[in-house]
C-alpha positions as CSV (number, residue, x, y, z in Angstrom):
1,M,0.0,0.0,0.0
2,E,1.2,3.5,-0.8
3,K,1.5,5.9,2.0
4,N,-1.0,8.7,2.4
5,M,0.1,11.9,0.8
6,P,-1.5,15.2,-0.3
7,T,-3.2,15.3,-3.6
8,G,-2.8,17.7,-6.5
9,D,0.1,18.8,-8.7
10,P,3.5,18.0,-7.3
11,L,5.3,21.0,-5.7
12,V,8.7,19.2,-6.1
13,S,10.1,17.0,-8.8
14,I,13.0,14.7,-7.8
15,R,15.5,13.9,-10.5
16,C,17.0,10.5,-10.0
17,L,19.5,9.1,-12.6
18,V,20.2,5.4,-12.5
19,Y,22.7,3.3,-14.3
20,N,23.8,-0.1,-12.9
21,H,23.0,1.0,-9.3
22,E,21.3,-2.3,-8.2
23,P,23.4,-2.6,-4.9
24,Y,22.4,0.9,-3.8
25,L,19.0,1.6,-5.4
26,R,16.6,0.4,-2.7
27,Q,18.3,2.7,-0.2
28,C,18.0,5.6,-2.6
29,L,14.3,5.0,-3.4
30,D,13.5,4.4,0.3
31,G,14.8,7.9,0.9
32,F,12.1,9.2,-1.4
33,V,9.1,7.3,-0.2
34,M,9.8,8.0,3.5
35,Q,9.5,11.7,3.0
36,K,6.9,13.4,5.3
37,T,5.5,16.4,3.6
38,T,2.4,18.7,3.5
39,F,2.7,18.9,-0.3
40,P,2.7,16.3,-3.1
41,F,6.0,15.5,-4.9
42,E,7.2,13.1,-7.6
43,A,10.4,11.2,-8.3
44,I,11.4,10.9,-12.0
45,V,13.6,7.8,-11.9
46,H,15.5,7.4,-15.2
47,D,17.1,4.0,-15.8
48,D,19.6,4.5,-18.6
49,A,19.6,1.0,-20.0
50,S,21.2,-0.7,-17.0
51,T,22.6,-4.1,-17.5
52,D,22.0,-5.3,-13.9
53,G,18.7,-5.5,-11.9
54,S,18.1,-1.8,-11.5
55,A,15.1,-1.7,-13.8
56,A,13.4,-4.5,-11.9
57,I,13.8,-2.6,-8.6
58,I,12.4,0.5,-10.1
59,R,9.3,-1.4,-11.4
60,E,8.7,-2.8,-8.0
61,Y,8.7,0.6,-6.3
62,A,6.7,2.2,-9.1
63,E,4.0,-0.4,-8.6
64,K,4.0,0.1,-4.9
65,Y,4.2,3.9,-4.9
66,P,2.7,5.0,-8.2
67,H,2.0,8.6,-7.1
68,I,5.6,9.1,-6.2
69,I,7.8,7.0,-8.5
70,K,7.6,8.0,-12.1
71,P,9.9,5.6,-14.0
72,I,11.6,6.0,-17.4
73,Y,13.2,2.9,-18.9
74,E,15.7,3.2,-21.7
75,T,16.6,0.4,-24.1
76,E,19.7,2.3,-25.3
77,N,22.1,4.4,-23.2
78,Q,21.2,8.1,-23.5
79,Y,24.0,9.5,-21.4
80,R,26.5,8.9,-24.1
81,K,24.2,10.8,-26.5
82,G,24.0,13.8,-24.1
83,R,20.2,13.5,-23.9
84,V,19.5,12.4,-20.3
85,G,19.0,15.9,-19.0
86,R,16.4,16.8,-21.6
87,I,14.6,13.5,-21.2
88,V,14.2,13.9,-17.5
89,N,13.3,17.6,-17.7
90,D,10.6,16.8,-20.2
91,A,9.2,14.1,-17.8
92,M,8.8,16.5,-14.8
93,H,5.3,17.8,-14.1
94,P,5.0,21.2,-15.8
95,N,3.5,22.7,-12.6
96,S,6.2,21.7,-10.2
97,K,8.0,24.7,-8.7
98,Y,11.2,23.1,-7.2
99,V,13.6,20.4,-8.3
100,A,15.5,18.0,-5.9
101,F,18.3,15.7,-6.9
102,C,19.5,12.3,-5.8
103,E,21.3,9.8,-8.1
104,G,20.8,6.1,-7.7
105,D,23.9,5.5,-5.7
106,D,23.3,8.2,-3.1
107,Y,20.5,8.4,-0.6
108,W,18.5,10.7,1.8
109,T,18.6,9.9,5.5
110,D,16.1,12.4,7.0
111,P,12.3,12.0,6.4
112,E,11.8,15.8,6.8
113,K,14.4,16.8,4.3
114,L,12.1,18.0,1.5
115,Q,9.7,19.7,4.0
116,I,12.6,21.6,5.6
117,Q,14.1,22.8,2.4
118,V,10.8,23.7,0.7
119,D,9.6,25.6,3.8
120,F,12.7,27.7,3.7
121,L,12.4,28.5,0.0
122,E,8.7,29.2,0.2
123,S,9.3,31.7,3.1
124,H,12.3,33.3,1.5
125,P,11.4,34.3,-2.1
126,G,14.8,35.9,-2.7
127,Y,16.5,32.5,-2.5
128,T,16.8,30.2,-5.5
129,M,18.4,27.2,-3.9
130,C,19.3,25.6,-0.6
131,F,21.5,22.6,0.3
132,H,22.6,20.8,3.5
133,Q,25.2,18.7,5.2
134,A,25.9,15.2,4.0
135,N,28.1,12.3,5.0
136,T,30.5,10.8,2.5
137,I,31.1,7.1,2.7
138,L,33.4,4.6,0.9
139,D,31.4,1.9,-0.7
140,E,34.0,-0.8,0.0
141,T,33.9,-0.2,3.7
142,G,30.9,1.9,4.5
143,E,33.2,4.1,6.5
144,E,32.8,7.9,6.5
145,T,35.5,9.8,4.7
146,D,36.3,13.2,3.1
147,M,36.4,14.0,-0.6
148,G,39.9,15.2,-0.6
149,P,42.2,18.0,0.8
150,G,39.9,20.5,2.5
151,L,36.7,19.0,0.8
152,T,34.0,17.9,3.1
153,F,30.2,18.1,3.2
154,R,30.0,17.8,7.0
155,N,31.0,21.4,7.6
156,I,28.2,23.1,5.8
157,E,26.7,25.8,8.0
158,S,23.3,27.5,8.2
159,R,24.2,30.6,6.3
160,D,24.3,32.2,2.8
161,Y,27.0,31.1,0.4
162,D,28.2,33.3,-2.6
163,S,29.3,32.2,-6.0
164,T,33.0,32.3,-5.4
165,E,32.8,30.2,-2.2
166,L,30.5,27.7,-3.8
167,F,32.9,27.1,-6.6
168,V,36.2,27.2,-4.8
169,T,35.3,24.9,-2.0
170,W,33.0,22.5,-4.0
171,T,30.6,22.8,-1.2
172,V,27.3,21.4,-2.5
173,P,26.6,17.6,-2.5
174,T,24.2,16.8,-5.3
175,A,21.7,14.9,-3.2
176,S,21.3,17.9,-0.9
177,M,20.2,20.4,-3.6
178,V,16.7,21.8,-3.9
179,L,16.4,24.7,-6.3
180,N,13.9,26.8,-8.1
181,K,12.9,25.0,-11.3
182,K,13.4,28.1,-13.4
183,C,17.2,27.9,-12.8
184,L,17.3,24.6,-14.5
185,Y,16.6,26.0,-17.9
186,I,19.2,28.8,-18.0
187,R,21.4,28.5,-21.1
188,W,25.2,28.8,-20.9
189,K,27.9,29.4,-23.5
190,H,30.1,26.6,-24.5
191,Y,28.4,24.1,-22.2
192,K,29.6,21.1,-24.1
193,N,33.2,21.9,-23.1
194,S,32.4,21.6,-19.4
195,L,32.9,18.8,-17.1
196,Y,30.2,18.8,-14.4
197,G,26.6,20.0,-14.7
198,D,26.1,20.4,-11.0
199,I,28.3,23.4,-10.6
200,Y,26.5,25.1,-13.4
201,K,23.2,24.6,-11.7
202,V,24.6,25.9,-8.4
203,L,26.2,29.0,-9.9
204,A,23.1,29.7,-12.0
205,C,21.1,29.8,-8.8
206,A,23.7,32.0,-7.1
207,D,23.6,34.3,-10.2
208,R,19.8,34.7,-10.1
209,G,19.3,34.9,-6.3
210,K,20.6,33.8,-3.0
211,V,21.8,30.3,-2.0
212,R,21.4,29.0,1.6
213,G,23.3,26.3,3.4
214,I,21.5,24.2,6.1
215,G,23.6,22.8,8.9
216,R,21.6,19.6,9.2
217,M,22.8,16.1,8.1
218,M,20.2,14.8,5.6
219,S,21.9,12.7,2.9
220,V,24.8,10.5,2.0
221,Y,27.3,10.8,-0.9
222,R,28.7,7.5,-1.8
223,I,32.2,7.0,-3.4
224,H,32.7,3.9,-5.5
225,P,34.8,3.1,-8.6
226,N,31.8,3.0,-10.9
227,G,30.4,6.4,-9.9
228,I,30.4,9.2,-12.4
229,T,32.9,11.4,-10.5
230,F,35.4,8.8,-9.5
231,S,35.4,6.3,-12.4
232,P,38.6,6.0,-14.5
233,D,36.7,7.5,-17.5
234,A,35.6,10.5,-15.5
235,K,39.1,11.1,-14.2
236,A,40.5,10.9,-17.7
237,K,37.9,13.4,-18.9
238,Y,38.8,15.7,-16.0
239,I,42.4,15.7,-17.0
240,R,41.8,16.6,-20.6
241,Y,38.9,19.1,-20.3
242,S,39.4,20.9,-17.0
243,P,41.1,23.9,-18.6
244,D,38.1,24.6,-20.8
245,H,35.8,23.9,-17.8
246,F,37.4,26.6,-15.6
247,V,37.5,29.1,-18.5
248,N,33.8,28.5,-19.1
249,I,33.0,29.1,-15.4
250,L,34.8,32.4,-15.5
251,N,33.1,33.4,-18.8
252,N,29.5,32.4,-17.8
253,F,29.2,33.7,-14.2
254,P,30.2,37.3,-13.6
255,K,29.6,37.1,-9.9
256,V,32.5,34.6,-9.4
257,D,35.6,36.5,-8.3
258,K,38.0,35.9,-11.2
259,R,41.1,36.8,-9.1
260,I,40.3,34.4,-6.4
261,I,39.3,31.6,-8.8
262,R,42.6,32.0,-10.7
263,T,44.5,31.8,-7.5
264,E,42.6,28.7,-6.4
265,I,43.1,27.0,-9.8
266,A,46.8,27.7,-9.6
267,H,46.8,26.2,-6.1
268,R,45.1,23.1,-7.2
269,Y,47.2,22.5,-10.3
270,W,50.6,23.6,-9.1
271,V,51.1,23.7,-5.4
272,R,49.5,20.4,-4.7
273,A,51.1,18.8,-7.7
274,R,54.5,20.0,-6.6
275,Y,54.5,19.5,-2.9
276,D,52.2,16.5,-2.3
277,K,52.8,13.8,-4.9
278,K,50.3,11.4,-3.3
279,R,47.4,13.8,-4.0
280,M,44.9,13.2,-6.8
281,F,45.8,16.5,-8.6
282,H,49.4,15.4,-9.0
283,D,48.4,12.1,-10.5
284,M,46.0,13.9,-12.9
285,L,48.6,16.4,-14.0
286,M,51.3,13.8,-14.5
287,S,48.9,11.7,-16.5
288,F,47.9,14.7,-18.6
289,R,51.5,15.5,-19.2
290,Y,52.6,12.1,-20.3
291,D,49.4,10.9,-22.0
292,C,48.8,14.0,-24.0
293,R,52.4,15.3,-24.1
294,V,51.4,18.6,-22.8
295,P,53.5,20.5,-20.2
296,I,51.9,21.6,-17.0
297,S,52.6,25.2,-17.8
298,S,50.4,25.1,-20.9
299,I,47.4,24.0,-18.8
300,L,47.9,27.1,-16.5
301,K,48.5,29.4,-19.5
302,K,45.3,28.3,-21.1
303,M,43.4,29.2,-18.0
304,G,45.0,32.7,-17.9
305,L,47.1,31.9,-14.8
306,F,50.5,32.5,-16.4
307,K,51.2,34.8,-19.4
């Protein structure tokens, strides 16, 4: 039996992208259906032609919770064609006002998550997005960890964050985001040369209004080898296209402090590579240098760091 929930058009549409997430998917979907809200919401769950049992799990939940789980099943992978975003956006209810995010390998831990975030946005019309604290766990051990040097989602505070801080500190975990739906349709220049869509969504919100952090732990970000961010393919793409990505950020978002960003980029790509050879950035730079036969200085010059 489906839980009782308010009727009417959904106020929030959840975007959930799934690809071979069978070991994690039940935990993810349970986080949706456990939400206690005074408003209706929907979860657009897009299975991108998974080769494991993900589609079967989605069907099970869609049958049990038909007013929440709205499935999309692909027979051919759409991510490689760059069509996933459009497909999921078109599937969202046209009258929903807010969009929440949670990919199939992450999950929500607080049944009041949506209510807390929507209450804030509804009572603060000058804000376009809010996000919250999250734990980060390693899939192999289930232990909590940090993302890297100075990168953690556990230190998010209940305060406003500006564009520069959001970009420099990589502050926002995807599964914590709830934003005004209008910010999802903003067009950017040279978007195809960029690496991660999430930072564009965050900066678009900060460019159109205020962004609020919430100091309450309400989701989990999972690190595993097959994840989009930490897979070998993703790291290779990061190495090759990060210069264009940073240039696009600087060109698309005028509120980002270019001086601070350039300093931060130089820190990431030079200081860490030189003084801490065990860090991820050193490995990336060395791989870029040897695989592509491009000296490190050319990367920095392309980003306008060195003349």
